[in-house]
VEXKEPA-287928 format. One record per residue (C-alpha): x, y, z; residue in one letter; residue number from 1. Coordinates in steps of 0.25 Angstrom, whole numbers. Layout:
# residues N
PT       u       v       w   vexmi   bavex
PT       X       Y       Z       A     NUM
...
# end
This chain:
# residues 877
PT       u       v       w   vexmi   bavex
PT     530     432     525       M       1
PT     519     443     526       N       2
PT     527     451     515       S       3
PT     530     439     506       Q       4
PT     513     436     506       K       5
PT     511     451     502       S       6
PT     520     451     492       E       7
PT     518     438     485       K       8
PT     503     436     488       Q       9
PT     500     451     483       T      10
PT     509     448     471       A      11
PT     501     436     466       T      12
PT     487     441     470       N      13
PT     487     452     461       N      14
PT     487     448     445       P      15
PT     497     460     442       E      16
PT     505     455     455       H      17
PT     506     442     451       R      18
PT     511     445     437       L      19
PT     522     454     440       A      20
PT     525     444     452       Y      21
PT     525     432     445       F      22
PT     533     439     433       R      23
PT     545     443     443       A      24
PT     546     428     447       L      25
PT     546     423     434       A      26
PT     558     433     431       C      27
PT     566     429     443       M      28
PT     576     419     445       S      29
PT     573     406     452       V      30
PT     581     410     465       A      31
PT     574     424     464       A      32
PT     560     416     464       V      33
PT     564     408     476       L      34
PT     569     420     484       K      35
PT     557     429     480       K      36
PT     548     418     485       L      37
PT     557     414     497       K      38
PT     557     399     494       T      39
PT     568     389     491       E      40
PT     570     379     479       T      41
PT     570     369     490       I      42
PT     555     373     495       G      43
PT     548     380     506       L      44
PT     550     375     521       T      45
PT     537     369     526       D      46
PT     535     380     535       A      47
PT     538     391     523       E      48
PT     527     383     516       A      49
PT     517     384     528       Q      50
PT     521     399     530       A      51
PT     517     402     515       R      52
PT     504     393     515       L      53
PT     499     401     527       S      54
PT     502     414     520       E      55
PT     497     411     506       Y      56
PT     487     401     509       G      57
PT     484     387     500       L      58
PT     487     384     488       N      59
PT     473     385     482       E      60
PT     464     393     472       I      61
PT     453     401     478       T      62
PT     440     393     472       R      63
PT     426     398     469       E      64
PT     420     401     483       Q      65
PT     408     392     485       R      66
PT     397     397     494       H      67
PT     390     388     504       P      68
PT     377     382     496       W      69
PT     368     391     505       L      70
PT     376     403     500       I      71
PT     375     399     485       R      72
PT     360     395     487       L      73
PT     358     409     492       M      74
PT     366     417     483       M      75
PT     357     410     470       L      76
PT     345     417     476       F      77
PT     354     431     474       N      78
PT     347     436     461       S      79
PT     338     449     459       P      80
PT     327     440     454       F      81
PT     326     431     465       N      82
PT     325     443     473       Y      83
PT     314     447     466       L      84
PT     306     434     468       L      85
PT     309     434     482       M      86
PT     303     449     485       V      87
PT     291     445     477       L      88
PT     289     432     484       G      89
PT     291     440     497       L      90
PT     280     449     493       L      91
PT     270     438     488       S      92
PT     272     431     502       Y      93
PT     269     445     510       V      94
PT     257     447     501       S      95
PT     252     434     502       G      96
PT     256     428     491       N      97
PT     262     417     497       R      98
PT     260     406     484       S      99
PT     268     416     475       S     100
PT     278     419     486       A     101
PT     281     404     487       I     102
PT     282     402     472       M     103
PT     292     413     470       I     104
PT     301     408     483       A     105
PT     300     394     475       I     106
PT     305     399     463       M     107
PT     316     406     468       V     108
PT     321     395     477       L     109
PT     319     384     467       L     110
PT     327     392     456       S     111
PT     339     395     466       V     112
PT     339     381     471       L     113
PT     340     375     456       L     114
PT     351     384     453       R     115
PT     359     381     466       F     116
PT     357     366     464       I     117
PT     361     366     449       Q     118
PT     373     375     452       E     119
PT     378     367     464       S     120
PT     375     354     455       R     121
PT     386     359     445       S     122
PT     395     365     455       N     123
PT     397     352     460       R     124
PT     399     346     448       A     125
PT     410     357     444       A     126
PT     417     355     458       E     127
PT     417     339     454       E     128
PT     426     344     442       L     129
PT     437     351     450       Q     130
PT     450     345     444       A     131
PT     459     338     453       L     132
PT     472     347     455       V     133
PT     485     342     461       T     134
PT     484     343     476       S     135
PT     498     341     478       R     136
PT     512     348     474       V     137
PT     526     345     474       N     138
PT     535     356     483       V     139
PT     547     357     490       R     140
PT     547     358     505       R     141
PT     557     359     516       R     142
PT     554     356     530       H     143
PT     563     367     536       S     144
PT     572     378     532       G     145
PT     584     370     535       E     146
PT     578     360     524       D     147
PT     588     363     512       T     148
PT     583     351     502       Q     149
PT     567     352     503       G     150
PT     559     341     498       A     151
PT     548     339     486       S     152
PT     535     336     493       Q     153
PT     520     336     490       E     154
PT     511     346     497       I     155
PT     496     350     494       P     156
PT     495     359     482       L     157
PT     488     370     491       N     158
PT     500     370     501       N     159
PT     510     376     490       L     160
PT     515     390     494       V     161
PT     521     400     487       P     162
PT     537     397     487       G     163
PT     535     380     486       D     164
PT     545     374     477       I     165
PT     536     366     468       I     166
PT     540     354     459       T     167
PT     532     351     446       L     168
PT     532     340     437       G     169
PT     523     336     424       P     170
PT     508     336     429       G     171
PT     509     343     439       D     172
PT     500     356     441       L     173
PT     507     369     444       I     174
PT     503     372     459       P     175
PT     505     386     460       A     176
PT     511     399     454       D     177
PT     525     394     453       V     178
PT     540     400     446       R     179
PT     548     387     441       L     180
PT     561     385     447       I     181
PT     565     373     440       E     182
PT     559     368     427       A     183
PT     562     356     416       R     184
PT     554     355     404       D     185
PT     541     361     411       L     186
PT     529     363     403       H     187
PT     516     368     410       I     188
PT     502     367     406       N     189
PT     496     380     408       Q     190
PT     485     380     399       S     191
PT     475     382     411       A     192
PT     481     395     413       L     193
PT     487     400     399       S     194
PT     476     391     390       G     195
PT     489     386     382       E     196
PT     488     371     378       A     197
PT     502     368     378       F     198
PT     512     368     390       P     199
PT     522     379     392       V     200
PT     536     378     396       E     201
PT     541     383     409       K     202
PT     554     385     415       K     203
PT     560     390     427       A     204
PT     569     403     421       E     205
PT     565     416     425       P     206
PT     555     422     415       D     207
PT     557     436     411       G     208
PT     544     438     404       H     209
PT     537     451     407       T     210
PT     524     449     399       A     211
PT     513     439     398       G     212
PT     504     431     406       S     213
PT     510     425     420       L     214
PT     507     411     414       I     215
PT     517     414     403       D     216
PT     530     415     412       L     217
PT     541     403     410       G     218
PT     543     401     424       N     219
PT     529     401     431       L     220
PT     521     391     432       C     221
PT     505     393     437       F     222
PT     496     387     446       M     223
PT     485     378     438       G     224
PT     494     374     426       T     225
PT     503     360     425       S     226
PT     516     354     422       V     227
PT     515     346     409       V     228
PT     530     342     408       S     229
PT     543     345     416       G     230
PT     547     349     429       M     231
PT     548     361     437       A     232
PT     551     367     452       V     233
PT     544     378     455       A     234
PT     541     390     466       V     235
PT     526     392     470       A     236
PT     524     407     469       L     237
PT     510     409     471       A     238
PT     499     399     476       T     239
PT     482     398     477       G     240
PT     476     411     474       D     241
PT     489     419     472       Q     242
PT     492     409     460       T     243
PT     488     414     445       Y     244
PT     478     403     446       F     245
PT     473     409     459       G     246
PT     471     423     453       N     247
PT     462     416     442       L     248
PT     455     408     453       A     249
PT     451     421     461       A     250
PT     445     426     450       K     251
PT     434     416     449       I     252
PT     430     417     464       V     253
PT     425     432     462       E     254
PT     411     432     460       D     255
PT     406     430     445       E     256
PT     404     441     436       P     257
PT     387     442     433       P     258
PT     386     433     420       T     259
PT     376     436     409       S     260
PT     365     428     414       F     261
PT     365     434     429       D     262
PT     366     448     423       Q     263
PT     353     444     415       G     264
PT     346     439     427       I     265
PT     350     450     435       N     266
PT     344     461     423       K     267
PT     332     452     421       L     268
PT     329     452     436       S     269
PT     329     467     438       W     270
PT     321     469     426       L     271
PT     310     460     433       L     272
PT     312     466     446       I     273
PT     310     480     441       R     274
PT     298     477     431       F     275
PT     291     469     442       I     276
PT     292     480     453       T     277
PT     288     490     443       A     278
PT     275     482     439       M     279
PT     272     479     453       V     280
PT     271     493     456       L     281
PT     263     497     446       V     282
PT     253     486     447       I     283
PT     252     489     463       F     284
PT     250     502     461       L     285
PT     240     502     449       I     286
PT     231     491     456       N     287
PT     233     499     471       G     288
PT     228     513     463       L     289
PT     217     506     455       T     290
PT     211     496     464       K     291
PT     214     503     477       H     292
PT     218     490     484       D     293
PT     234     491     487       W     294
PT     236     478     495       L     295
PT     228     470     482       T     296
PT     236     477     473       A     297
PT     249     475     480       L     298
PT     246     459     480       L     299
PT     243     461     466       F     300
PT     256     469     461       A     301
PT     264     458     470       L     302
PT     256     447     463       A     303
PT     261     453     450       V     304
PT     274     455     453       G     305
PT     275     441     457       V     306
PT     269     437     443       G     307
PT     278     447     437       L     308
PT     290     440     443       T     309
PT     297     429     434       P     310
PT     299     419     446       E     311
PT     301     408     438       M     312
PT     313     415     432       L     313
PT     323     410     442       P     314
PT     317     396     440       M     315
PT     317     396     425       I     316
PT     333     401     426       L     317
PT     336     390     433       I     318
PT     329     379     427       T     319
PT     333     382     415       N     320
PT     347     385     419       L     321
PT     347     371     426       S     322
PT     341     365     415       R     323
PT     352     370     407       G     324
PT     364     366     417       A     325
PT     358     351     415       I     326
PT     358     352     400       A     327
PT     371     356     400       L     328
PT     376     345     410       S     329
PT     372     335     400       R     330
PT     381     342     391       Q     331
PT     393     341     401       K     332
PT     393     355     407       V     333
PT     391     358     421       I     334
PT     385     372     423       V     335
PT     391     379     435       K     336
PT     382     391     436       R     337
PT     368     389     430       L     338
PT     369     404     425       A     339
PT     379     400     415       S     340
PT     370     391     407       I     341
PT     363     405     402       Q     342
PT     376     412     401       N     343
PT     381     400     393       L     344
PT     369     403     383       G     345
PT     371     418     383       A     346
PT     386     417     379       I     347
PT     388     425     366       D     348
PT     404     424     368       V     349
PT     412     412     373       L     350
PT     426     413     377       C     351
PT     434     400     379       T     352
PT     449     396     381       D     353
PT     456     389     371       K     354
PT     463     378     377       T     355
PT     454     368     380       G     356
PT     442     372     375       T     357
PT     445     375     362       L     358
PT     455     366     362       T     359
PT     458     351     368       Q     360
PT     469     357     377       N     361
PT     480     347     371       K     362
PT     491     347     362       V     363
PT     492     340     349       I     364
PT     500     339     336       L     365
PT     493     346     327       Y     366
PT     504     348     316       R     367
PT     518     342     312       H     368
PT     523     350     301       L     369
PT     535     351     291       D     370
PT     542     363     289       L     371
PT     533     366     276       H     372
PT     521     367     286       G     373
PT     516     352     281       Q     374
PT     511     339     290       E     375
PT     523     331     293       S     376
PT     523     317     298       I     377
PT     540     318     299       E     378
PT     538     329     309       V     379
PT     528     322     318       L     380
PT     536     309     318       K     381
PT     548     317     322       A     382
PT     540     324     333       A     383
PT     533     310     337       Y     384
PT     548     304     339       L     385
PT     552     315     347       N     386
PT     540     315     356       S     387
PT     540     300     357       Y     388
PT     554     297     362       F     389
PT     554     310     371       E     390
PT     557     304     386       S     391
PT     550     311     397       G     392
PT     537     317     398       L     393
PT     531     320     385       K     394
PT     525     335     384       N     395
PT     511     338     376       L     396
PT     518     341     363       L     397
PT     524     327     363       D     398
PT     511     321     367       D     399
PT     505     327     356       A     400
PT     515     324     345       I     401
PT     515     308     350       M     402
PT     498     309     350       A     403
PT     498     314     336       H     404
PT     510     305     330       A     405
PT     502     294     336       E     406
PT     489     297     328       Q     407
PT     497     301     314       D     408
PT     495     289     306       D     409
PT     506     294     298       A     410
PT     516     294     306       L     411
PT     523     281     306       N     412
PT     534     280     318       I     413
PT     543     269     317       E     414
PT     545     261     329       S     415
PT     561     259     327       D     416
PT     565     274     334       Y     417
PT     574     272     346       V     418
PT     575     285     356       K     419
PT     591     288     356       V     420
PT     589     300     364       D     421
PT     583     313     368       E     422
PT     587     327     370       I     423
PT     575     333     382       P     424
PT     567     346     380       F     425
PT     573     357     389       D     426
PT     567     371     388       F     427
PT     580     378     382       E     428
PT     581     369     369       R     429
PT     564     368     369       R     430
PT     567     356     360       R     431
PT     567     339     363       L     432
PT     575     329     355       S     433
PT     575     315     353       V     434
PT     586     305     346       V     435
PT     579     294     340       I     436
PT     586     282     333       A     437
PT     580     274     320       R     438
PT     590     264     313       E     439
PT     602     269     320       G     440
PT     599     282     315       K     441
PT     597     294     327       H     442
PT     589     306     324       T     443
PT     586     317     334       L     444
PT     572     322     333       I     445
PT     569     336     341       C     446
PT     556     344     344       K     447
PT     554     357     351       G     448
PT     552     372     349       A     449
PT     554     379     337       I     450
PT     563     389     340       E     451
PT     573     380     347       E     452
PT     571     369     337       M     453
PT     575     379     326       L     454
PT     587     383     333       S     455
PT     592     369     332       V     456
PT     587     364     317       C     457
PT     596     368     305       V     458
PT     588     360     293       R     459
PT     573     357     290       I     460
PT     567     344     286       H     461
PT     560     348     272       D     462
PT     553     335     264       K     463
PT     565     325     266       D     464
PT     576     336     265       R     465
PT     583     346     275       E     466
PT     586     362     273       Y     467
PT     594     370     281       P     468
PT     585     380     290       I     469
PT     587     393     283       T     470
PT     583     407     289       P     471
PT     572     406     280       A     472
PT     567     392     285       I     473
PT     569     397     299       R     474
PT     559     409     296       A     475
PT     551     399     290       Q     476
PT     550     390     301       I     477
PT     546     402     311       H     478
PT     535     407     303       K     479
PT     530     392     302       D     480
PT     530     390     316       I     481
PT     524     404     318       Q     482
PT     513     401     309       K     483
PT     511     388     318       L     484
PT     511     396     330       G     485
PT     500     405     324       E     486
PT     490     394     321       E     487
PT     492     390     335       G     488
PT     503     377     335       F     489
PT     513     374     345       R     490
PT     524     371     337       T     491
PT     537     362     339       I     492
PT     549     359     328       A     493
PT     553     346     326       V     494
PT     567     343     320       A     495
PT     577     331     318       C     496
PT     592     327     317       K     497
PT     597     314     312       N     498
PT     610     311     320       M     499
PT     621     307     312       D     500
PT     629     301     324       V     501
PT     620     293     332       P     502
PT     623     296     348       Q     503
PT     619     289     361       K     504
PT     615     304     367       A     505
PT     610     316     362       Y     506
PT     610     330     366       T     507
PT     605     344     364       V     508
PT     618     347     355       E     509
PT     611     337     346       D     510
PT     600     345     344       E     511
PT     606     353     332       Q     512
PT     605     354     318       A     513
PT     591     348     318       L     514
PT     583     347     305       T     515
PT     568     354     308       L     516
PT     557     344     303       L     517
PT     545     353     307       G     518
PT     535     356     317       Y     519
PT     525     351     327       I     520
PT     512     360     329       A     521
PT     503     357     342       F     522
PT     490     363     344       L     523
PT     479     362     356       D     524
PT     469     358     346       P     525
PT     453     363     346       P     526
PT     444     353     352       K     527
PT     436     346     340       E     528
PT     423     353     345       S     529
PT     428     366     348       T     530
PT     425     372     331       A     531
PT     411     366     332       Q     532
PT     409     372     346       A     533
PT     414     385     341       I     534
PT     404     384     330       S     535
PT     392     381     338       A     536
PT     396     392     348       L     537
PT     395     402     336       S     538
PT     382     398     329       Q     539
PT     377     400     344       L     540
PT     382     415     345       G     541
PT     393     412     354       V     542
PT     407     419     350       T     543
PT     420     411     355       L     544
PT     431     419     360       K     545
PT     445     412     364       I     546
PT     451     416     378       L     547
PT     465     409     378       T     548
PT     479     410     385       G     549
PT     485     403     373       D     550
PT     492     411     361       N     551
PT     482     417     350       E     552
PT     489     408     339       W     553
PT     484     395     346       V     554
PT     471     402     349       T     555
PT     469     407     334       R     556
PT     473     392     329       K     557
PT     463     385     338       I     558
PT     452     395     334       C     559
PT     455     393     319       T     560
PT     453     378     320       V     561
PT     441     379     327       V     562
PT     436     389     319       G     563
PT     434     401     328       L     564
PT     434     413     322       P     565
PT     445     422     326       I     566
PT     441     438     325       Q     567
PT     452     443     335       G     568
PT     464     439     345       I     569
PT     467     447     357       L     570
PT     479     443     367       L     571
PT     479     445     382       G     572
PT     490     455     380       R     573
PT     481     463     371       D     574
PT     470     461     381       I     575
PT     478     468     393       E     576
PT     478     481     386       S     577
PT     464     482     384       L     578
PT     453     489     392       S     579
PT     441     482     394       P     580
PT     434     488     383       E     581
PT     444     486     372       Q     582
PT     445     472     376       L     583
PT     430     471     375       A     584
PT     429     476     362       E     585
PT     441     468     357       Q     586
PT     435     455     364       A     587
PT     423     457     356       E     588
PT     431     454     343       H     589
PT     442     444     347       T     590
PT     440     429     347       T     591
PT     454     425     352       I     592
PT     460     430     365       F     593
PT     474     423     368       A     594
PT     485     424     378       K     595
PT     476     427     389       L     596
PT     476     426     404       T     597
PT     466     424     411       P     598
PT     464     437     415       E     599
PT     462     442     400       H     600
PT     451     430     398       K     601
PT     443     436     410       E     602
PT     445     450     402       R     603
PT     441     446     390       V     604
PT     428     440     396       I     605
PT     425     453     402       Q     606
PT     426     460     389       A     607
PT     417     452     380       I     608
PT     408     452     391       Q     609
PT     410     467     390       Q     610
PT     403     467     377       K     611
PT     391     460     381       G     612
PT     395     446     378       H     613
PT     391     435     387       V     614
PT     403     426     387       V     615
PT     407     412     390       G     616
PT     420     407     394       F     617
PT     425     393     392       L     618
PT     439     389     399       G     619
PT     446     379     407       D     620
PT     458     385     412       G     621
PT     465     392     426       I     622
PT     465     404     417       N     623
PT     450     404     411       D     624
PT     444     406     426       S     625
PT     442     420     425       P     626
PT     435     420     411       A     627
PT     427     408     417       L     628
PT     423     416     428       H     629
PT     420     429     421       R     630
PT     413     423     408       A     631
PT     396     424     410       D     632
PT     399     409     408       V     633
PT     412     400     411       G     634
PT     413     387     405       V     635
PT     424     378     409       S     636
PT     427     363     408       V     637
PT     428     352     417       A     638
PT     443     350     416       N     639
PT     446     364     417       A     640
PT     454     368     429       V     641
PT     446     370     442       D     642
PT     445     386     443       I     643
PT     440     386     427       A     644
PT     429     376     432       R     645
PT     425     385     444       E     646
PT     425     399     436       S     647
PT     416     392     425       A     648
PT     400     391     426       D     649
PT     400     379     417       M     650
PT     410     367     416       I     651
PT     411     359     403       L     652
PT     412     343     405       L     653
PT     416     343     390       E     654
PT     427     353     386       Q     655
PT     420     357     374       S     656
PT     414     370     367       L     657
PT     402     362     362       L     658
PT     397     359     376       V     659
PT     398     374     378       L     660
PT     388     376     364       K     661
PT     378     366     371       D     662
PT     380     376     384       G     663
PT     378     389     375       V     664
PT     364     382     370       I     665
PT     360     377     383       E     666
PT     363     390     389       G     667
PT     353     398     377       R     668
PT     343     387     380       K     669
PT     342     392     395       V     670
PT     343     405     392       F     671
PT     332     405     382       G     672
PT     321     397     391       N     673
PT     325     409     403       I     674
PT     322     420     393       I     675
PT     309     414     388       K     676
PT     305     414     403       Y     677
PT     310     428     405       I     678
PT     302     434     392       R     679
PT     289     427     395       M     680
PT     287     430     409       T     681
PT     294     444     408       T     682
PT     284     448     396       S     683
PT     273     441     402       S     684
PT     275     447     417       N     685
PT     275     461     410       F     686
PT     263     457     401       G     687
PT     256     453     413       N     688
PT     259     467     420       V     689
PT     256     476     409       F     690
PT     243     468     409       S     691
PT     241     470     426       M     692
PT     243     484     424       V     693
PT     234     487     413       G     694
PT     223     478     420       A     695
PT     226     484     434       S     696
PT     222     498     428       F     697
PT     209     492     420       L     698
PT     204     482     429       L     699
PT     194     484     442       P     700
PT     201     472     448       F     701
PT     216     465     447       L     702
PT     219     460     435       P     703
PT     221     446     442       M     704
PT     223     442     456       M     705
PT     237     439     462       P     706
PT     235     425     466       I     707
PT     232     424     450       Q     708
PT     244     431     446       I     709
PT     252     421     454       L     710
PT     245     409     448       A     711
PT     247     412     434       Q     712
PT     261     417     436       N     713
PT     263     404     443       L     714
PT     257     396     432       L     715
PT     266     404     422       Y     716
PT     277     402     429       D     717
PT     276     386     429       I     718
PT     274     387     415       S     719
PT     288     392     413       Q     720
PT     295     381     420       T     721
PT     296     374     407       A     722
PT     303     384     399       I     723
PT     317     379     404       P     724
PT     312     367     396       F     725
PT     309     374     384       D     726
PT     316     374     370       R     727
PT     325     386     365       V     728
PT     324     390     351       D     729
PT     336     387     342       E     730
PT     337     400     337       A     731
PT     338     406     352       F     732
PT     349     396     355       L     733
PT     358     401     342       A     734
PT     363     414     349       R     735
PT     366     419     365       P     736
PT     357     426     372       H     737
PT     359     434     385       R     738
PT     351     441     395       W     739
PT     345     454     389       E     740
PT     335     460     398       V     741
PT     330     472     390       P     742
PT     326     461     379       N     743
PT     319     454     391       V     744
PT     312     468     395       E     745
PT     309     470     381       R     746
PT     303     456     378       F     747
PT     295     459     391       M     748
PT     289     473     386       L     749
PT     286     468     372       T     750
PT     280     455     375       F     751
PT     272     458     390       G     752
PT     264     470     383       P     753
PT     259     459     372       V     754
PT     255     450     381       S     755
PT     246     461     389       S     756
PT     239     465     377       I     757
PT     231     452     378       F     758
PT     230     452     391       D     759
PT     222     464     389       Y     760
PT     215     458     378       V     761
PT     212     447     389       L     762
PT     207     458     399       F     763
PT     197     465     389       A     764
PT     192     451     385       V     765
PT     190     448     400       M     766
PT     183     462     402       W     767
PT     175     464     391       F     768
PT     172     449     387       V     769
PT     171     442     400       F     770
PT     166     454     408       Q     771
PT     178     452     418       A     772
PT     178     468     422       N     773
PT     173     468     436       T     774
PT     179     464     450       E     775
PT     168     452     451       P     776
PT     173     447     438       R     777
PT     187     449     439       Q     778
PT     190     434     442       A     779
PT     186     431     426       L     780
PT     196     443     423       F     781
PT     207     436     431       H     782
PT     205     422     427       T     783
PT     205     426     412       G     784
PT     217     435     413       W     785
PT     224     424     421       F     786
PT     223     413     410       I     787
PT     226     422     399       E     788
PT     238     428     406       G     789
PT     243     414     410       L     790
PT     241     408     396       L     791
PT     247     420     388       S     792
PT     259     419     398       Q     793
PT     261     403     398       V     794
PT     259     402     383       L     795
PT     268     415     379       I     796
PT     280     405     382       V     797
PT     279     399     369       H     798
PT     279     411     361       F     799
PT     290     418     369       I     800
PT     299     406     371       R     801
PT     303     407     356       T     802
PT     307     417     345       A     803
PT     299     407     335       S     804
PT     283     404     333       I     805
PT     281     394     345       P     806
PT     272     382     342       F     807
PT     278     383     328       L     808
PT     292     385     328       Q     809
PT     295     383     342       S     810
PT     289     374     353       W     811
PT     292     374     368       A     812
PT     299     363     376       A     813
PT     286     353     379       P     814
PT     288     356     394       Q     815
PT     285     370     391       L     816
PT     272     366     383       L     817
PT     267     356     393       V     818
PT     270     367     404       M     819
PT     263     378     397       T     820
PT     250     368     394       G     821
PT     250     365     407       L     822
PT     249     380     414       I     823
PT     240     384     403       I     824
PT     231     373     407       A     825
PT     233     375     422       V     826
PT     230     391     420       G     827
PT     216     388     411       I     828
PT     211     377     422       Y     829
PT     216     384     433       L     830
PT     203     395     433       P     831
PT     193     384     431       H     832
PT     199     375     442       S     833
PT     196     374     456       P     834
PT     208     384     461       L     835
PT     200     396     454       A     836
PT     194     401     464       P     837
PT     207     402     472       F     838
PT     214     410     460       F     839
PT     201     418     457       G     840
PT     198     412     445       F     841
PT     184     410     438       V     842
PT     180     401     426       T     843
PT     182     409     413       L     844
PT     171     408     402       P     845
PT     175     398     390       A     846
PT     176     408     380       H     847
PT     186     416     387       Y     848
PT     196     405     382       F     849
PT     193     408     368       A     850
PT     197     423     372       W     851
PT     210     418     379       L     852
PT     214     409     366       V     853
PT     212     421     357       G     854
PT     219     431     367       I     855
PT     232     422     368       L     856
PT     232     418     353       A     857
PT     233     433     349       A     858
PT     245     435     361       Y     859
PT     252     424     355       F     860
PT     251     430     341       V     861
PT     255     444     345       L     862
PT     265     439     354       I     863
PT     272     430     341       Q     864
PT     271     443     334       V     865
PT     278     452     343       V     866
PT     288     440     346       K     867
PT     292     441     332       R     868
PT     294     457     334       W     869
PT     302     457     346       F     870
PT     311     446     340       I     871
PT     315     454     328       G     872
PT     316     466     335       K     873
PT     323     462     349       F     874
PT     327     448     346       G     875
PT     323     436     356       Y     876
PT     334     435     366       D     877
# end
């Protein structure tokens, strides 16, 4: 038994070994397969099944590991910026600034708790969407080795083991990876694996194919697919994590690669850490060397460090993301991971599966053509009568014919047809015939695969006349069918024969000398909203690429119908021969990627990311899970297979690209408001440091007391709490934006010194006009700079928040206007309030405010000028 475990588990755990192992079994005879698996057609004994269950484990797929809530909560603290805040909070506490330490602790704790609550709520909603799957399966089992019959019994799905003999019927899910032993009229829906909407035929005979995907093998069926029609007996080859499905599931339990959002936040955090560390050291040394009071210099430097730190950043991030999640929930989108909202706004490439996302994932009769390619009611009528009188379970093509015919007002089916006989479908003939009678005349109507139909047709019907099928006509028919195939249609032929001598029963021999009427062409049609959504995404600067397991002709047809321009087509077999660098180059200029395996899809996503793109992926099948896991933001749908929902960052309750378009806009709003805060706080803080350094050199006293710095920073931070409610300019929403830390640094270095210019003007006014140039009059200097610094920081938000002219071309949201006014009022009132002595403030002369208005007005004019120059040179991302 140990050797069996070693051989089979090794074979099925490694993808390359699995391919060779399964292909070898597909090529074997049924007897050889059963011998290889040490089983029989009458099934395993109970003892054998129990032993194999112990060896191979339960037939269950490993799911994404859910840590206990406390571990998940602690993991949310793990970011460089949170570590910076905690260190500064600890230093503030040790140095006696307990109020600052408490404020920092509250900011960190609230941001983490908000994110934890929002993501927990979303994950609970996602878990409630888990699809119900078949919990039991029919197998043949024996009670002992002497039992020579075996009996069919239902067992729990997770107790299935390799070697079990399984019976399958219409509607059954395939419970494991299996090799067919017997099959009758078996059609399998494997769109979840292949992306192909049409059912595929499977049979039990050995399959000698030596190339292509595993799922293309004609006698193998895989976990996650389902039986559309027919009956089968199969032997289980692999269960649980050793299945093809299990191999894909294993990819999503790995740690997710860092997304664009994660990378951007980490880079920004390290930029701020380097900047704050350097500035604190510089200010500490300058004040220690010039004032000769190292303890006071240390406390002042730490206060500056806390003042420099945008401690509201975690709160601003989470508040923005939470508001985005709430807005998306109203649009029927469940956000599992908050950071994915910003990622969705940042995407400039959206990759999507075809089946079920662009298309309706159902088969419809699209065309009914005569042999001249013209729409023919006669062809539709014949196909309808064939499907209508067919006995047994009708397949998807029959359902499509019936549905179309019933909606066609031009079709008039008389009610006096009587069914005489039927020649059932089989896989050798690949056609089905019914014989109907009307007014005593018998007519045989046959439909089926093109080649098999041509083999029994000798004439064509053309405008009420019949002509022999000549080699030229046969060649033209093949040309017409090829053209239909290249246009994406699945085509079958329809023929008939008037039976001159009525019979009571008909056989396959009667399917001879038929007259070909025309063709029935089927398609998985695009959704009505797809073309509109593609146009909207294009206007938002998002390039759409199609990644599908279906063939290139069907995909090209769908793309043409929905108006998606096609730059190039790349097939899975071609991808296998390309290096990562070559694939990245080709992927940049390719629209359609067809006949892909799950591994191909993941490679394509990585290749596009390698070229610097932020990539979203929309999919709903088992074959989409690795790509969903790899993308910067993975989006699935409520009715997707559970592994796809587990892999996704977002779940659409309405399967429409229009919903996704709304999500892109919401993500850009979130990013726009986050970047506003980052621009303002980094540039203001850099300007303050620039001013602090100069003032430390020039003044005989500290430029501002530590408690005053902390109070100013607290008021400023409170004013920024309204930013998540702010409007975002339409021009900003029109194209994708991503975290560009060099742009943040450039913005900081440009606008920070501009604010410092007017700080130095204020210093000069306080020094020369108000004589605040000695230690006894330092409180007047501190008060004057406190108000000017606070008002310039708070008001500048209205100039930096938009690329337009504030208050003329773009107004902030009412919440931000109210909060700005409130903080300005508090800041002006504080030095004149009973709390003034506590903060070291004094009353300012009335004419100070005239100087203040002039300084601020000049500052805002210069800011607007610099902003226009900056936008022209660097843009405003």
